[in-house]
C-alpha positions, 0 to 999 in steps of 0.5 A, spaced: 602 387 950 609 390 952 614 384 951 620 382 955 625 386 950 622 393 952 624 391 959 631 389 957 631 396 953 630 400 959 634 396 964 640 396 959 639 404 958 639 404 966 646 400 966 649 405 961 649 399 956 647 398 949 640 395 949 640 389 945 637 389 938 629 388 937 627 384 931 619 386 932 616 392 936 611 388 940 607 382 942 600 382 940 594 380 935 595 380 928 589 386 928 594 390 933 600 389 928 595 391 922 592 397 926 599 399 928 602 399 920 596 403 918 597 408 923 604 409 921 603 409 914 596 414 914 597 417 921 594 422 924 588 418 923 582 417 927 579 411 931 573 411 927 577 411 920 581 405 922 575 401 925 571 402 919 576 400 914 577 394 918 570 392 919 571 392 927 567 395 932 569 402 936 570 398 942 574 393 939 578 398 936 579 402 942 581 396 946 587 395 941 589 403 941 589 403 948 594 397 948 598 400 943 599 406 947 601 402 953 606 399 949 609 406 946 607 404 939 602 410 938 600 416 941 594 421 941 594 427 938 588 432 937 585 432 930 585 438 926 585 440 919 591 437 916 592 433 910 594 426 912 596 420 907 589 417 909 587 414 902 580 414 899 578 407 900 579 408 907 573 411 911 573 418 912 575 420 919 569 423 924 568 430 923 572 435 928 567 438 933 569 445 933 564 448 938 567 446 944 562 441 946 564 434 948 570 430 948 575 433 943 576 428 937 583 425 938 587 422 932 592 416 933 599 417 930 606 413 931 611 414 936 616 416 931 622 415 935 621 408 938 626 405 934 632 406 929 634 402 923 639 402 918 638 402 910 643 400 905 643 400 898 649 396 894 651 397 887 657 395 883 661 401 885 659 403 892 655 402 898 650 407 901 647 407 908 642 411 912 639 411 919 632 412 920 626 412 925 620 408 925 617 413 920 623 412 915 625 419 916 633 421 916 633 426 921 640 430 921 644 424 919 644 424 911 647 418 907 653 415 908 657 412 902 663 408 901 666 406 894 668 399 892 674 397 890 671 390 887 665 386 888 668 380 892 663 379 898 668 380 903 670 387 900 662 388 900 662 386 907 667 391 909 664 397 906 658 395 909 661 395 916 664 402 914 657 405 913 654 402 919 659 405 923 658 412 920 650 411 921 651 408 929 656 415 930 650 419 927 645 415 932 650 416 938 650 424 936 643 425 936 642 421 942 637 416 939 637 408 941 642 404 937 639 401 930 635 394 932 635 392 924 639 393 918 636 392 911 640 391 905 638 392 898 641 390 892 640 388 884 639 381 884 635 374 886 634 373 894 632 366 895 627 364 900 633 363 906 635 370 905 641 369 901 643 372 894 643 367 889 644 371 883 647 379 883 649 380 875 652 387 877 656 384 883 658 378 878 655 374 883 653 367 880 654 363 887 650 363 893 652 369 898 649 369 905 651 377 905 646 378 911 649 373 915 656 376 914 654 383 915 650 380 922 656 377 924 661 383 922 657 388 925 652 385 931 646 387 928 640 383 926 640 384 918 636 382 912 637 382 905 632 384 899 631 385 892 632 392 891 626 394 886 622 390 891 624 394 897 623 401 892 616 399 891 615 398 899 618 405 900 613 408 895 607 404 897 609 405 905 612 412 905 613 415 898 608 418 892 604 411 892 602 411 899 594 411 899 594 408 892 591 401 890 594 401 883 601 403 880 607 401 877 614 403 877 619 403 872 627 405 874 632 406 869 640 406 870 645 401 870 639 396 869 631 396 868 627 395 874 619 394 874 615 393 880 607 393 881 602 394 886 595 391 885 589 391 889 594 395 895 599 389 895 606 389 892 606 384 886 612 379 888 613 372 884 619 367 885 622 370 879 620 377 879 627 379 882 631 377 875 629 383 872 623 381 868 622 387 864 629 388 861 628 384 855 621 387 852 622 390 845 621 397 845 625 399 839 625 394 833 631 398 830 634 399 836 641 397 838 643 389 839 642 387 847 649 389 850 648 383 854 649 378 848 642 376 848 642 377 840 636 381 839 635 388 838 631 394 841 630 391 848 629 395 854 636 394 855 637 400 850 635 405 856 640 403 861 647 407 862 651 402 858 647 401 852 646 409 851 654 410 852 655 405 846 650 407 842 652 415 843 659 412 842 657 409 835 653 416 833 659 420 835 665 416 832 669 416 838 668 413 845 663 416 850 661 415 857 654 415 859 656 421 863 658 424 856 651 423 853 648 426 859 652 432 859 651 433 852 643 432 852 643 439 856 647 442 850 642 445 845 648 445 840 649 437 841 644 435 836 646 427 836 645 427 844 638 431 843 636 426 837 638 420 842 635 423 848 628 423 843 629 416 841 630 414 848 624 418 850 620 414 845 622 408 847 621 409 855 614 411 852 613 404 849 615 401 855 610 405 859 605 403 854 606 396 855 606 396 862 599 400 862 596 395 857 598 389 861 598 391 868 592 396 867 595 400 872 592 408 873 599 411 874 606 410 872 612 413 876 619 413 873 625 413 877 632 410 877 639 414 878 638 416 870 631 418 869 632 425 870 635 425 863 629 424 860 625 429 864 625 434 858 622 429 853 615 428 856 612 430 849 616 424 846 614 419 852 607 421 851 608 419 843 611 413 845 605 411 849 600 413 845 603 409 839 601 403 842 595 404 845 588 405 842 586 412 842 579 411 845 583 409 852 584 414 858 591 417 858 596 414 862 599 419 867 606 418 868 610 422 874 618 423 874 621 422 881 627 426 880 632 421 882 638 426 881 636 430 887 634 425 891 641 422 890 639 415 890 635 416 897 629 412 895 634 405 894 636 406 901 630 408 904 627 402 901 631 397 904 630 401 911 622 400 909 623 393 909 625 392 916 621 397 919 615 393 916 617 387 919 619 390 925 611 393 926 608 387 923 612 382 927 608 375 927 603 378 923 602 375 916 607 379 912 603 378 905 599 383 908 601 390 905 
């Protein structure tokens, strides 16, 4: 099962050269790729669990596991009482024999250090990047940032090249393999051919082959993704949504993002990267849409720019979002407190709309500005209940504490996308 690229990697290391980039981990059947993905997401996990979930015989699963071990993809570890990410809809692992009789139960876990990747998030004011391993773990490198003087494609490419160079230096310092894939996430529409067709926050309204430009500049295979889709992929594979079959994510910051996992799959449509949740009515008495759509009270009133304009109107002087966010922490700033309560109710209405239409059991709240509303859980709950029948179950919502994560989930989302491609290889990528 080990492919030719593994031999090239070994030969390059022996010769002291940088190994050529690999865009997929190993050659094998679709079942092998799916089993490897499950071990990555849910491991350590037993063969019994995997065989039961996929409807495979123990013999077939054992052969697949053996080939994956030969290829250096998975390895055995002794079963213990640790809590894993195995979701409820997977069969339970075989019980551990603690009597000392017979062959000890062996679980499978992923070879975390087998490859390195770079995840990048592009925003209007900066580019952020990090190097991660196969399990999307940062290690000791951290997040690197490069400010943008403007959003011209050439400027963005240079900033991306800067943070990639910093990530490569981290990897060399830690004596890891050089990154084999780069994933870039941005707020915009990504065409089927991988080009960016529209990015409102970067003021791009013409096709830009950002991935191709970065790959040419840096010499690493590069892929481009919509940032909310990538965020959802991270949540599903490595984040708080791992093991959940149905959940939604709402992000607030420079824009309003919405993503859905239904039946264990990230829901994507040709138009999903256009910010479809951005103009849902949440407050009929709210401000006019600052994107000049003409209507009042759409969910854009949850964004940083709209809140800054609204706060400026309330105070009678020009205020920034940072002013508003700071003043919400001051109990003597009544106008900021009132606006935050209105913002909380508006978010509750949006959560209610999502739960009513998508019928999800849980909603996660993220985005770089969501931390402002963590003290408004009561008003959020009121906003939800105002638009749901009283007999219906409550909608659990959880804040992801984006402020302390320092934008990390957006970076890790882009990395998750290329890790997913690396692991699944030629398997059906529609399988989540």
